[in-house]
Structures are given as C-alpha cells and as structure tokens.
C-alpha angles and dihedrals in degrees: 000000000000117000115261119256114267124212117222087235090060089078134221095292091061093045090051093048094049091047092051092047091051093046091048093051094051091046095246095126102053125020118232111275136202132204120247123191121222131174111278092234089059090046091053091050091051090047091053089048090053093049092050095045094089094239096311088125123033096202146003087255093056090047093050090048091050093050094048093049090051092050095043094047090053091053096106097042122105118246112268091196129085116236086257094052090048092053090049089052092049090049090054095046089050088051090054093048098250096116 
C-alpha cells in the first residue's frame, strides 16, 4: 500500500499523518508482538516497580521488554561474580520472591 501523494499545500500535519499511516501499515512503526503469560504475583511486583520508577518505564510491558533485552544481550558474556557472590545474589533474589 503506497502512501497517497501529498500536495505541498496540504501542510506538514497532513504529511506526517500520511507517513505515519503508511509506516504503520507496513509494520515499520511497531514490531510484531506476542503475548507471554507470567504469574500474576510477578506482574504485580513489576507493576509496582514501574510505578515507583519515576517515569523511567511507561508500562509493565516496556519494563519486561527492557529486562529481557538486557538479559539476552548479556548471554555470551562470562560471569563476573565468584561462586560465593552468585550464591549471595540468589539468596537475595529468593528473599525478594524472584526465585
């Protein structure tokens, strides 16, 4: 679906509107997304974190996407923690209910 031709006299608002409509139609504005189910308790914790983040995240979805990107991009890196430090981190995460 090609964008409609815009006359110069249509103005910048019309140009922007037509461009956004075209980009949305070809999927360039928002990548395809899928739904993932998580326990409600975990969702509520993430929601509270988002609300207390001072506007750093706009939604739980944005926060979860950020966390997944961070974790997946670190996949190839070596561990920077000693085994003792890793156990301490796991203990703290368990105490917070994440593990």
